[in-house]
N, C-alpha and C positions, 0 to 999 in steps of 0.2 A: 735567489730568494723571490719567490711568484707573489704578487697581491694578488685578491681578490677584489677588483675595485666593484664586481656589480653589486656588491652591500654598500658603497655609499649612494646615500639618498641625497639628490638633487634640492633644493631649496624648492618649496610650495609658495605659491603665490606671487605678486609681483610687490614693490614697493607701494607704500600709498604716496599719490601724487603732492607733488612739493608744497601746489599753493593749500594741502590739508594737512602736512607734516606739521609738527612742532619744529621750529628754530630752537633745537635744543645751544646751539653754538651763543646765540644773542641772549637768550634764557639765562645765562649766568646766576648761578645762586648762591655761591659760593658766599663765604661771609670776606668782609673787606679785610686785607692783607695787613700788618701791624708791625711797623720795625723792632723786632727784638734784640734786647742786649742781655748779656748774662749776670748772673747776679750771682756771688761765689761769697760764702762765710763759712768760717770755721767755728765748727761745734763741736762739743764732746762727743765722741763715738756714740752714748747711748743714748745721748738727745737723739743722733741722726737714725739710731736703729727704730728707736719709737715714732719718728717721724714718717720714716717708711713704712713702718707696718702698719701707721693709721691711714697713709694715704693709699696704699696697697686694702685697705678693709674699703675704703671708700670710693676707690675709683677702680681699683683693681689693681693687680700684681704687672702692669705694664706700662710701659713707658709716656711719659707725664704725669704719671701720678701723683709725684710730689709738687710738681708745678700746679697742677689743677688744685692741689689742696692748699697750696702757700696763694694763690691766687684768690682760692676762697676766705681764708684769713684776713687775706690783705683788703677785703670787699669789706667782711665782716667790723674790722678795726676802722677804717672808713667811715661806715654808719655809725657807728659807738661814738667818734670824736664830733661828728657835723651835729 
Protein backbone atom coordinates (compact mmCIF):
# COMPACT_ATOMS: atom_id res chain seq x y z
CA UNK A 1 0.00 0.00 0.00
CA UNK A 2 1.52 3.29 -1.10
CA UNK A 3 0.63 6.35 0.95
CA UNK A 4 0.81 9.79 -0.58
CA UNK A 5 2.45 11.86 2.13
CA UNK A 6 2.47 15.00 0.00
CA UNK A 7 -1.04 15.76 1.24
CA UNK A 8 0.10 15.83 4.85
CA UNK A 9 0.45 19.42 5.96
CA UNK A 10 3.10 20.60 8.28
CA UNK A 11 1.92 22.67 11.25
CA UNK A 12 2.11 26.38 10.57
CA UNK A 13 3.66 28.82 12.97
CA UNK A 14 5.57 28.22 16.13
CA UNK A 15 4.32 27.70 19.65
CA UNK A 16 4.04 30.82 21.83
CA UNK A 17 6.98 31.66 24.06
CA UNK A 18 6.83 29.98 27.47
CA UNK A 19 6.61 33.32 29.30
CA UNK A 20 3.44 34.37 27.43
CA UNK A 21 1.66 31.02 27.28
CA UNK A 22 -0.76 30.35 30.16
CA UNK A 23 0.23 27.58 32.54
CA UNK A 24 -2.77 25.31 32.09
CA UNK A 25 -1.38 22.73 34.48
CA UNK A 26 -1.07 25.17 37.39
CA UNK A 27 -4.52 26.65 36.66
CA UNK A 28 -6.52 23.63 37.78
CA UNK A 29 -10.15 24.78 37.61
CA UNK A 30 -11.69 21.38 38.21
CA UNK A 31 -14.08 21.18 41.17
CA UNK A 32 -12.63 19.78 44.37
CA UNK A 33 -12.94 16.01 44.58
CA UNK A 34 -15.23 14.71 47.29
CA UNK A 35 -15.34 11.20 48.64
CA UNK A 36 -18.33 9.31 47.29
CA UNK A 37 -20.23 6.62 49.17
CA UNK A 38 -22.92 4.37 47.69
CA UNK A 39 -26.54 4.74 48.78
CA UNK A 40 -28.79 1.83 48.00
CA UNK A 41 -32.46 1.54 48.84
CA UNK A 42 -35.13 -0.90 47.82
CA UNK A 43 -38.22 0.77 46.40
CA UNK A 44 -41.18 -0.46 44.36
CA UNK A 45 -40.41 -0.91 40.67
CA UNK A 46 -43.02 1.67 39.68
CA UNK A 47 -41.40 4.33 41.91
CA UNK A 48 -38.00 3.53 40.42
CA UNK A 49 -39.37 3.87 36.89
CA UNK A 50 -41.11 7.16 37.70
CA UNK A 51 -37.97 8.53 39.36
CA UNK A 52 -35.82 7.44 36.43
CA UNK A 53 -38.22 9.08 33.97
CA UNK A 54 -38.22 12.35 35.91
CA UNK A 55 -34.42 12.33 36.20
CA UNK A 56 -34.17 11.77 32.46
CA UNK A 57 -36.52 14.64 31.71
CA UNK A 58 -34.64 17.04 33.97
CA UNK A 59 -31.04 16.01 33.30
CA UNK A 60 -31.10 13.98 30.12
CA UNK A 61 -31.19 10.24 29.80
CA UNK A 62 -27.54 9.73 30.62
CA UNK A 63 -25.30 8.39 33.34
CA UNK A 64 -25.64 10.35 36.57
CA UNK A 65 -29.11 11.82 36.04
CA UNK A 66 -30.68 9.95 38.97
CA UNK A 67 -27.83 11.00 41.24
CA UNK A 68 -28.28 14.63 40.22
CA UNK A 69 -32.03 14.48 40.84
CA UNK A 70 -31.48 12.89 44.26
CA UNK A 71 -28.96 15.60 45.20
CA UNK A 72 -31.39 18.31 44.05
CA UNK A 73 -34.12 16.78 46.20
CA UNK A 74 -31.76 16.51 49.17
CA UNK A 75 -30.79 20.19 48.92
CA UNK A 76 -34.47 21.19 48.68
CA UNK A 77 -35.25 19.06 51.75
CA UNK A 78 -32.43 20.62 53.76
CA UNK A 79 -33.53 24.13 52.76
CA UNK A 80 -37.08 23.33 53.84
CA UNK A 81 -36.22 22.05 57.33
CA UNK A 82 -33.70 24.74 58.23
